[in-house]
Every structure is written in C-alpha cells, then in structure tokens.
N, C-alpha and C positions, 0 to 999 in steps of 0.2 A: 642624480637632481640632483642641482644647482640650490649652495652653501653658497653663505646672505647672511651676513649681521645687518641688517639692514630692518629696519623694524619699520613695517604692514602699512603705517603711515607710509610716510617714503615714498616703496615702493608703488603704493598709489600717488605719489605728489607728480613719479617719475612715469607713467603709465599716463595720467592723460594730461601729460607737459606734452609726451610724444608725440609727434603729427607726423609718425609712419602711420599708429591708426584710426582706421578709416573707420567714419560717426555706424551706426544707421541710420541715426538724422527721425527727422519727426513723419508721421507721412497726410494724410489728409483729412483725416477726424482722429478727436482724438475721448478716450474716458478716460477720469481719473479714477481711480484707486485705492481707498485708505484705508490700507490693515491697521486693526489693528485699536484702533484709538480708544485704550479703554481703560476704565479707572485702574485694573490689575496692572496697564503700562507705563500708566501715568502720573499714574499717583504715591510719588514719592512723595518717602519721611512712613504712611500707610499702609504700606501691602510690597513684601520685603521683593515684588519679583519688575517689581516700579520698576524704570530710570529713566534721568534726563534728559533730554532735544534740549537738540539749540533755541535759546534763550531767544531768539524770534519762530521753533515752528508753527507753533498755531495762530503766532499772524503768518506763516506764510503757506499753510496750507489752509483758512479763511482768503487767504487770494485769488490763489488757487480755480477754490469749490467755486469764489463767487466771479474770476473771471470765464468757467463755465457755466454756468448759469446764465450768465448773460451772453454768454455764442448763442444761445441751445445746448450745453451741450454736453452728454450724460453725468455724473458725480452720485462714488458709493465710497460707501460705510460699508467695513465688513467687523463684526468682532466674532471671541470667541466663548463656549456658552456651554453648557452641558445637562442632562438632565438628574436627577435628584441622583441617584448612580451610578455618577458616571458611564457605566459600558461604555453605554455615547459616545466616551471616550478612547475605545479599544485600546487596542498593545501601544499608542503614543503617554496615559497612561500608565501605564503599569509601574513605573520603575518607583514611584509615592505617593505614598497616602496621605502626608499630610497637610497644616490647611495651609499651606500654598502651591498646593498641589496643581500639574493643571483640572483633574476630572473634577476638581470642587471649584471650581469657575463656574457656577451653576447659575441656569434659565434669572429671573429674578433681582439677583442679588446684585450687591456693590460692584464684588470687583467684575464682573459681567458685563454691567455698566459703561458704555459713551461714556465720554470725559462731562461732562457738564458747560465745563467751556465749550464748545464745537459749539457753530455754527450749525447749525446739519435741517437743514428744506425737508420733511420727515415730509411732505407733498408734491417734489419731484428729489430728492435721491432716494438709492436703492440702499439701502438698508438688510444685511444679512450679516444670518447667523454660521456661521464653518468649526468644522470640528477636525480641521486636520490646517496643515500652517498652510497650508494654496487658496489662496482666493480660490484658485479653478477649483476647489476640489471638488468634487459633487453638489457645488452652488449650480443657479442660475446664470452666471460669471458671462459663462462663455460662449450661452445661447441671446444670449441680449447682448453682446460682442457684433454677432451676427447680426443678429435684427436691427442693432441702429445702426450697421453700417459703416464700428469701426475696424478698422488697420493702426494701431496706437493705442501703448494701457501707457499708462503712467501713473509708477507707485509710489507713496509714501506713508511714514507706522514704525514699526518692527516689530521685530525684536530683525533688525539688519540682517542676524546671520541664522535668522531663523525664518516667521513670515514671513516679511515681505522677500531673501533670496528665494524662496523657497516658488511665490508669487512672481516672480520676472521665469524665472526660470523654466516653465510650465507656460508663460503670454510667449516669448522665443519658444516656444516648444512648438505651441498654435500658428507661430504662422505670424505673430503683433510685432513693428515692434514698439521694445520696450526703456522706456525711460523714466528716472532713479531721481525726483533732486536735495542733492549729498543733503543741503542745511534739516528738507522732513524724513531723517528717518536715524533710528539710532539703536540702539545696544548696551546690555549690562556693561561691557570692559569696550578701551578701544580700539585692541589688538583684535577682534574677533568685528566689529563696525568693520573700521580701515580693510582686515584679510578682504572681506565681504566686499565690499563693494573695490574692490581691485581683480578679486575675481567679478564682481559678473562689466564690469567696465571691461573685463578682457573678453568676455568674452557671449552676456548673453542682451545687457543693454547697455549706454550711454547715461554713465553714472554724469550729472550734468552742471550749473551751481545753479541755484536756486533765479537769480535773475535773466535767462535765460527761459527760462518755461513758463513763469511772466510770461518774457518779450512772447515769447509764440501767438500763448494765448491771445494778447495782445493784438500782437498781429490779424491775425485768424476774426472772417466777418462772420460772421452767428449762422448756424446752420439753418437748413428750412424745416418751418415750423414740422408738430406733427400731423400724420394723417394718421387716427385709426380706422377708416374705413380701410386702405395702402392703398389712395393716392399718387401717395404724396410722397419727400421722401423722410425714410426711415431718421427719427432723431429726439431726440430724451425731449 
C-alpha cells in the first residue's frame, strides 16, 4: 500500500485533473436521484446528524430538477424513515438507540421529513422511502429506470460516504452511467467527503462540477411524451 502525506482533498483534485482518466460520460437519458435531502441531514443546528452543504447546493439541485422536468426527464427524491419500533432498520440500526440513532428516524417525524426548502413536484417526481443506504435496495428505482428507458443516473444528496456512495456503487453495478455533481453532495466531515469523491471518481462514477451537469441538461432535447397504453416511448 502506497503511503502519502496528501489530504483526501488533494488526492481528489489531482485525480480529477489527470488527463489519463477516461470518463464514463453521459448516456442518452438520465434520471436525477436526490438522496435523503431530509431534515435529519439538512437542519444544521437542530439535529446532530445534519451537516453543511455547499452554500448554493439547494439552488443547484432545484435547477437540475427544473431542467429535468422541463425536458420530461424523471426526478426522484429519497428519504429514510422507519416504523415506530425501528425493527425495519435491522442490523443497520443495532449499534445505537439514542435520540439521534438511525432507527429513531420515525415515519411522520420531523427528522424524516424532506426539507421544506426543496421544490418538489408531488405530481411528477418520484418520492421513495428507503430503508438502507442505497436508493436501489428494495425500492422501485431499478424497475423505474428500466421502464423509463434511462441509462444514466445523476446522484445528489448525502452523505457522500454513506447513502450517496452506496447508491453510486449500486448504479454502476447495474450497468448505469453514473454522475455525481460535486457541489450537490456533502458529509459530516471533509475527510470522508473527499476520500469518497476520490474513490467514486476513480472507480464508479464521474464526479463533475455541477456546471457541467447543468450544461448537459440544457443541451438535451425534451424526451417524448409518456404513453400509458405502451404505444409511445416510456418517459417521465
């Protein structure tokens, strides 16, 4: 194992600047998957589990979602929440039972709620209660991606080292081109944040400036309208 005095931030910056790294690139049709933009992780000062994002993170994710909807492309929001006894959290929640513990994010509680600052379209967006780190695990995300004909997954949210990374790895493992807008993900501490940006960019995804992802959406023509009788191209 190579030893280094470089920080995770430095390693990520060097990797992204390396012209030898070949990108996965964007595909033909993306789904925007916004992971756990809920109060437990966004309400800094209210909940110990919350963390700061880029100062413009909400603006960026709103712009991404607006551009996707304007092009009839799918948008998903996930949140994590459990039943009153927390049993459905399983082993994932067995190490701690304090007030900030994962299994104590109860359905209907404020910690489980999606941040009120988000601009969500409840009629068009997909809203999914997930139980495990990955947005793919035992949700309908895989079947939606197949039905809607998507080949690219764009992942925002948190935490970078937890649910974002898990979603990214599962996305690649299922054969999807996977994109992470850097300014739209965050973590409790910069070390795991940049270490996981490095790891995802090296192996599983393209971690890009959000400006490049916005430009990709802007350049995309609208998808064909959805036809529920199956005669048209599946679309959001």
